[in-house]
C-alpha positions, 0 to 999 in steps of 0.5 A: 703422495696420494692418488689424484684423479685428473683428465686424460685425453683418449683419441677415438676415430669417428665414422658411422657408428662408433661404440666407445667404452670408457673406464675412469682410471685413478692415476698416481701422478698428476697429468692435468691438475687445474691451477687457479693462481696467477692465471687468466682462468682455471687452467690445466697444468699442462697448459701453463707457460710458467711455474705454479706448483700445487702442494700435495696437501692431503699427504702433508696433513697425514703427519699431523701438521700444526701450522700451514708452513709445515705443509710446505716444508720439503714439498717443492723445490725452491721453497725454504721454511726456517723455524727460527725459534721453537717458542710455541705460537711463533711462525716460521720464515718462508722464502721462495728461491733467493732473497729479493730485498736488502732491507725489506721482508723476504716473505711471499704474499699470502692469499686465503680464499681470495683474501689478500692478507698481511696477517699471520700464517699461523692463524690458519688451521691446516685441517681446513686447507683444500689446496696450496698453490705456490707461485715462486717468482716474479714472472708467475706472480706478475698478476699481483703487481707491487706486492708480489716480488717475493712470490705468492702463496694461495690457500684454498679452504675446504668446501662442501662442493667436493661431496657428491650431491645429496650427501653429508659428511662429518669428521672428527680428528684428535691428535696427541703429540709428545714434545721432546728436544733431541739434542741439548748443548752440553755445559761444562762439568768442571770448574777452575778453583782450588779445593780442600784436600777432601775435594768437598769445598772451594777455597778462597785466596786465604785458604778458607773454605767457602760455604757456597751452599748458602744461597743467602750470602753473596760470593764473588768468583773473584774471591775464589782461589784459582787452581793455578800453577797447573794444580801444583802447590805453590800457586798464588790462586790468581794466575789464569795462565797456569789454570785449567778448568779441570776440577771435579765439582764437589758433590754438595755443589753438583746440581746437574746440567741447566738445559735438562732442568729448564727444558722438559717434555711437554705435550701438544694436542688438538681436536678438529670437527667439521660438517659438510654437505652438498644439496645441489644448489647449496653446499656448506662446510663448517668446522671448529678446532682447539689446539694446545701446544705446551712446548718443552719449557718448564713454567711456560704455558706455550700457546693455544688456539681456537678456530671456527670456520663457515664456508657456504656456496649457493647457486641461483639457477645456472647463471648466478652463484654466491659464496661466503667464506668466514673464519674466526680465530683466537690465539693466546701465547705465553711470551718469553724474552728469548733474545739479546733484548726485547726489541726483537719482538713484534712490538718494535715493528708495530709501534716503533718502540721497544717493549721494556722488560719490567724485571730489571734495569739493564740486568740479566733479565732484560737480556733475555731468558736464555742468554744468561743460561750460557754460563751455568755449569753443572753446579746448577739447581734451579728448583730449590725454594726459599722459606717463602716458597719462592724459587731461590734466586741463585741458580748456579752455586759456583758462579752464583748466577741468577735463576732464570726460572724465577722470572719464568715462574713469576712474570706474566707476559701474554699475547692474545690475537683475535682475527676475523676474516670474511670474503663474499663472492658473487658470479653471474654468467649470462653466457657460457663464454662470459662471466662477471665476478665480484669480491669483497673481503675483510680481515681484522686483527686485534692484538693485545699484549700485556707484561706484568711483573708482580709486586714484590719482585725479589732481588739478590741479597741485600737489595730490597724487592722491587715494586713491580711493573707493567707494559700494555699494547693494543693494536687494531689492524683492518684490511678491506679488499674489493674487486670486479672481474670480467672473464671471457673463455671461448674456443675459435676452432683450434684456438682456445682463449681465456681472458680476464679484466679486473679492477681492485681497491684495497684499504689497510688501516691500523691503530695502536697504543702502548703504555707502561711504567713501574712501581705499583702503589698497591701490592697485588693489584696490577693496574695501569692507574696504580703505576707511579714511576717511569710512565710512558705512552705512545700511539700510532695510526696509519691508513693505506689506500691502493688501487689496481687494474689488470688485463690478462689473456691466455691463448692455446692453439691446438692444445700445444702452442701456448701464449700468456700476456698480462698488463697491470697498473698499480697505484698506492699511497705508499708510493711517493707523489711523483711515482704514484702509479707503477706498471707491471707485465708478463709475457710467457710462452710454451710448446707441448712438443709431445703433442706434435704428430712428428714427435719421435719419442713415444716414451715422453708423453709430455715434453713442454719447454717454456719461457716466461718474463715478468715483473712484480714489486715490493712496496715501501713502508708507511713512513718511508716517503714522509718527513719525520721529527722526534721530540726530546725534552721539548726540542724538535729534532729532524729525523727522516728526510721525505722523498716524493720520488720513492717507488716500490722495488721492481723485480724482473724475472726470466724463467726458462723451464721444461716439464716432462712426463716419462712413460706416464711414471716419471714426472720431471720439472727443470727450471732456470731463473734469472732475477734482477730486483732494481730500486732497492729501498735503502735507508741512507745516512745523510750529511749533517749539513742537510739537517736530517739523519737519513732518507729512504731511497731507491738506491740499489740492485740485487741479482740472482740465479736459481736452478730447480729440479723436481723428479716425481716417480710412481714406483708401483701402481697396482689396485692394492699397492701405490708407491710414489717418491719425489726428489727436489733440489735447488740452488740459488746464487745472488749478489748486490750488482749495483749500489748508488750510495756509498757502501755501508753495513748492517750491524746486528748485535751479533752479526755484520753484513756488508752492503756493497757492490759484488756482495751477497746477502747473508754473508757474515763479516768479522775477524778470522783466526789464523790457521796456516803460515800462509795467513801470516804477513809475508816474510815472517818466520813460520818455524816460530809457529805451529798448528795446534789440535784445534786447527789454529795457528799459535806462536810456540817459539823456535824448537818448541811444540804447542804441547810444551806449555806445561812441560816447559812452563811456557803458558803465560810467556811471550815472544817476538817475531819480526818485532811483533809480540805474541802470547805463547800458545794463544790463537792469533787474530788476523787484525793483528796485521790487517783491520779489514773485516773478513768474510766469515761465511754465508747463511745462503746454502749451496744446495737444498734437497728434500726427498718424499716417499709414500707407500700405500698397501691396501689399508696400510700406509707409510709416509716419510720426508727427509730434508737437507741443507748444505753449504750454509753457515750459522753464527753460533752466538749461544756457544760464543757467549757461553765460552766465557765460563761454562759451555761444554767445549771449554771443559778440560777434564779428561784431556791429556795435560799437554793438550789442556788450554788455560783460562785465557785461551777461551777468554775475553782476549782470545776466542771469546773475544768479548763477544765480537764477531769471529770465525771460531763461532761460525759453524757449518749448518749442514743438516739432514732431518727426518722431517716427517714420518707417518704410519697409518691404517684406515678402517673402511666400511669392510674392515670397520667393527660392526658397531661402528658401521651400524651407527653410521661411520664411513671410515676411521684412520689411525696415525702414528706420526712424528715431526722433526724426529732425527737431525744428522748434523755436525752443528754444535748448537741445539738445532741448525734450523735457527735464525732471526727475522731482524737480520736480512728480513727473514730467518732464512737470511739471518742465520744467527743462533742467539739464545733462542727457544730450541726447536723440539720434535714431536711424536704421537697418535692421531685418530680421524673418524668420518661418518 
């Protein structure tokens, strides 16, 4: 936190002649910070009747933030920012309070310098930002109508008006960061096969030594002899029940763990320059920046971004003002498959088609780069090359798995995004109490994505090389917004009024085209016209028009009684013809009790209870209201039944809050929020008698409650020392309270969510493994079972213990209890007795916590931010897939023989469970993360070296900054901050660890020069 200058009221007794001396004081805690988002006019925070939070942007920028979302992490209660994947250029998911929709996005509305945007938040340079105002709920966001049920985030960029008149300022900031992954999931260091007496070669079932170092031969693990019969002579080489994975990998096959080979240290660096000035009637600020993030993956170029911004303000006399805000950014991203399939990329949303991986037809490569890595044991050498200088295709010498780096080194998949934003504002103020404003804004995004697989593309011996493939997407999206506003502000004695009337119009259009195919007719010339097989094309165009008007008034009487009233009406072509116009409102009130003469608590210098009730909406998608058909081999197939009565989701929120200032040193904010979101947009399956497969309907209600608390303290405040701290806590509980259609499920590839009344969003369903005798059917003899060292209930038979598998040769045997047959020592799934899906966990935490501190002693400053999440679960699909053969948790070497588990224990019939959803892989996602740490030293004009002062430098600041430095967690994956946006509309709900690019930490040096 930093010093912030705000207004402070001082009472002076008037009489005949009064001399009043005023001293401007800089206070650490904000008292009357001015808010502009969601209100009738610029309003002191003390006169708000609802929550609008200002993020301490200047403090956040200290820690070398690479994107805007990182400025939000941990800084306000009720704000979750989940970086679901670490791939450079991918933006995180942001969720305010709880989820608001069953099937739609949970992302808040983004406004940048008045431009309402549906573009990427990652396009905005964080160094350009002056302030961020967060409107977390529908009550405060009612001003924005049918687009704001998930909240609003308004970003204001820097302008020259902040400078003293007649001054100019130039800034250069350069940062260099080191990328590193804190924790890599371990893979097994052992294998399960029989070796020769010297321990240097694996044997086949006939006792012959296999030359697995020969990468030009194909070997199947089915040829290998298992080290069965518990490693004793006389085994058949085929009995999995008496085989442990506990054999040392021979030195000539040992290559090391796969993750340290794939994930290496990279760098991130950026340079930012700006020039700003204030010449009275003219103010300007221009900036340019270049940013490169290499990530932490070998043979991967990461992302780079170039930005240019120009902001200009011009006054003509005292009554007329013009403002121009313009921004151009180009982001280039090297893309990789991360997930189960390519359909989890942006392309499915853009054109309704999943991009095809040209490298294989159903092969490992089409399932994502990281998916195949889960069965690589420590017999891995990814960097060996063949006679042609190409990477060897076989990466794991024992399992003979395909080398994932061959795809990464040779395939070229790029995503280029060019974005142009502009806003023109004009204001005419004929009177001090009346002004008129006009705004016209433009936001254009050009996206080009190209995936080229070169020819020849090598395949495993003896298959011949393939002739390459290509995929290309081009998408153009344009948004034009305009509004006209009349603002009135006047005081009538003790009554102050702020009123605004606005009419606004929006138009959004998009046009995209996708094409692809395989088999280039000419080697080395990757052009669409040279593709000869598997050709496909698809195009899509849409236009959305919307209008709205609102009236808002805020009344403040005697600076203590506050009333806020709002009415808004929205019309949009996204709504069905029968529901084309929708109404929204807000009623808010607050009472500044500490301003009353009778107020008895002098130490409470601000005490403001408040209440707000308001509505906002969530718009349908473009195609939801229309009747659609598909064409299949010349046949027209009905798909989606139209719905003329479709309308946006409707969120009604009640917010109860108290704001307090204690002794001018402690600021406290408490909120209780009750939210109900009706008319949920659901894709409902239809009876075949209707001739269509499904229809979008308004068919459900989601309700939630949220508690929020923020405590900000000035621990020390002296001329040479400022020490501040802030604690944020929040908790949200939600459920589906009404469903007007039969219950149904979301079945993601690796997760399952039930949609039914009484169910919470984000709950995982599947199968449980029994853990106590109480999980058995009533009457079943508990003496036949035991809880093993993994905490799982297993059948052992009368008189036996789970440790007796080897000593009594019980592994691989069976027994019966009450007519049910059990495998000895093996876990038991609940669906042996009951097929009802069981709740495995929930992605929604019980408590979110963050703690910030900023310490400034003279020119030296230290800032840190801790962030924690407690009570949520994560479905660790990465560990489950690897449990077939190679994840470190199945390694039996080093265990006592009585505790070792045979191969089937972790295999397809039991814990791995053929990749079906089960609770063995649902893990607690609790974590505490040192999100930011920064040590800085500022050289001011007194301490600057003489030569720098002589050439005009005003100050220089050196930062040693780090992000995501240390994570304290019991989670067994790379990082508990993980998730996917395709499940529940946000990575904050879809907490599924599914072969993602791991998040990495950063630490480095940052230098800022101002002159």
